[in-house]
Each structure stands twice: as C-alpha cells, then as structure tokens.
N, C-alpha and C positions, 0 to 999 in steps of 0.2 A: 794542482793536480789532482787532487780528490774532487772536486765540486767546481764546477764552472761558473756556477750562478752566486759569487760572494755578494753581489749587491742584494739580494733577497734578504741578507742578515742586519741587524743592527750593530751587532759584535762578534766577534768569534774568538774563545778561547782556545788558542793552541798551545803547543807542545807542552802541554799536560800543566797548563795552570802558566806558564814562562811567558807566553807573547799572547798579545789582545791584537786582534786586526780590528781595525774600524773603516769598513769597505765605503761608505759614503764619501770618507774624506781620505780614502786611499792611504792609509796611515796604518802604522804597526807602532806599539807600546811594548816595549820590552821592560820586563816587571823583575828581571834577575840577572845575575853577572852569568855568563858563561864557563866553563870549565877554562881554567888557566892552562897557557900555553905548555907549560910543565906538565900538567896532568896528559895532554896530547903527546907529547915526545914519550912518555911513560908505557903509555896505550901503544904506540908504533913499536916502540924497544921490546916490550912484551906480547908481541906480533895479534894483538887483538885485532880480529876481523871476523864479519863486517862490522863496522861502524858509521855513524854519522852524528854530525854535529848542527844543531840549530841555532838559532839566535840565542838561545839559553839551555836548553837539551841536550845532553850527549845521549846517545842510545845504541845499544849492541844486543847481543843475544846471548841467551843462556846457551853454555855454561859459564861463560866469562866473568859471571858476579864475584866470585870470589878473588879475581886478580883486580878488578875495577874497584872494588871495596879496600884491598891492600893498598893500591894506589892512593887512594884517600887518604887513606891512614899515613901510610909512610909521607905525603906531602904535608899532611896536618889541615887537610880541607875540611870547609863546612860545607860538605854535601852530603846530600843522602842518596840510596837506590832506592827507586821505585819498581816493581813489577809491573808488568801488561803482559800477563801469560808466559809466553817464551821471551818477551822483550826485557830489558834491564835498559831503567832509564836513571840517568843521572841528575838530580836538579839542586839550587840552593837548597838547606834547611827549610822546611817550614814552605815550602813552594808545592801544589798542588792543585788539582783542577777547582777544589771548592776555592781557595784563595783567588785564582783567575778570577772563577765566576761572582765572587762577593764585590771585586773590582770591578767587573761591570755592572754589576746591579746598581752600586751604589753610583755611577757614572750617568745610568739609565735611570734613576729612582725608581726602581722595580722593587717590591719588598720580597724577599725569599718566599714567602706565604703564597706568592704567584707563580713558583717555578715547578716545573716536572721535569725530572732528569731522568736517563736511561743510560745503563751501563752495564758491562759483562766481566771487569776484571779484577785486581788487586788496587790496579790505581783509580778506581771509580768510588772506593767506599767514603772517603772523605767528603766528595763531591756529592752522591748520593744523599748522606746524611743531611749536606746542606741545602737539600730541595725540599718543600712541601709534600711530593709525591714522587718515591721513587720506585723507578721500573726497572726490569733485568730482562734481556732478551735470553731467547731459550737458551742458546750455548754458554750463557754466563757461569761463571763457576758457583759451587753450590754456597760457597761465603758469601757471594754477593746476592744471590737470590733470596737467602735467609734473612738478609736486611732490608730487602724490598717489600713496599705494598703492594705490587702487581708483578707477577713473572709474566712475560708474553709467551705465547703458543708457537711463534715464530722466532729464528734467529737473525743475527746481523742485521742488515738492512732492512730486511722483511718482518723483524720483530718492530724497527722503528716506525715503520710505515702501519702498522699494526695499532702501535701506541698512539699514533695522529689519527687513525680512524676512530680510536675510541674515544679520543679528546674532541674531535669533530662533531660525533654523534651524541654524548652527554657531557661533555667537559669533566668527565671521569668523576660524576657524580655517584655513579653506581657502586663506587667505590668505599662512599659514606666520610663520616667525618676524618678528618686527617690529623695527624701529630705536627706538632711546631717544627719547623727545620732546625737544625743543630746550628748556634752561633760558629762563624769560621774563626779560627786564631789569628787572624792576619787582616 
C-alpha cells in the first residue's frame, strides 16, 4: 500500500528487519517469530489500542510501551521494544533493520561499503551504522542527525529525493572519504 512499484527493487527489508520481500520471485522471507498468541491475548485484555500485527512485528503507539514491556516480562518472552518516534514496535531480540539489511546484502553479494542509508528515528541507529554512508532527513531526531555523514535539507520523502539527486549528481563523492560500516551482529 505504500509503494505500488515493488518490482523496481531487488529486495525490500520490511517490518523493521523481520521480513524480506523478494519482488522478482513474488516471495516473502520471514526472519523471526511473531509474538505468541498469549502476548496478543494480554494486549487485548489490557485494552492496548490501536495495534497491528505483521508477519514478525507487533506495533502500537506511545504511551503503551510500559504495558507492552510488562507483558513481555510477565510472559518471560525474549522480545525487544524498538521505538520509531511515537511508534512502539516489538520484535525478536537482536532483530532490527541492520540485521535485515545484512541478510539481503549477503544474498545479493553486495558489500556494506556500497550501501547508502537514510533514516529519521530511533529504529534507524543500527541500520545507519551498518551503511558506508548514513544520511538523515531534515525531520530526523537530533540523535540520528549527530551520527550521520549527511543531514539533508528536506524532510520525509522530499529528503530521500534530495539524497537520490545528490547520488546521481556526484555519487556522493563530495562527502570525501568514508568510514567503514560497522559489522552487524547477526
């Protein structure tokens, strides 16, 4: 529903790293287990609304993070909470955009030194660390901007367009020598 032209991509890292979509093969690869049914029962019992459940990710909004963490603890689950500004996401421990990207890069045989990433929120830190060039859109959180090689002047999708235009104009050579990306843990 977000993009009608998925066939333009070799792979899509979705659900904050928990789901890989391979458009050419019309295939999805689930990289982790979803929250168990007992978790969802507790979510409903404690009246957490709204929420959504993907193939791997569970998502709701602040201020429900305290209740969600309590449910994880009460059930003894090995899941983590990841924030995306106002969103509260639950994923298997150790799973994030960086681990999803590493999985795709391995299959496509692309070294991380050839990857440019763009982000704006808490859930982008590990991902941006794993890219050779990290960019932040203008509306990114200050902590994200501080870690990036490039802070764009436009926000949201317009910032992504700005990044693409810079890549097309000089392949980001104007940024100078780059740091090696951090290895991912998965």
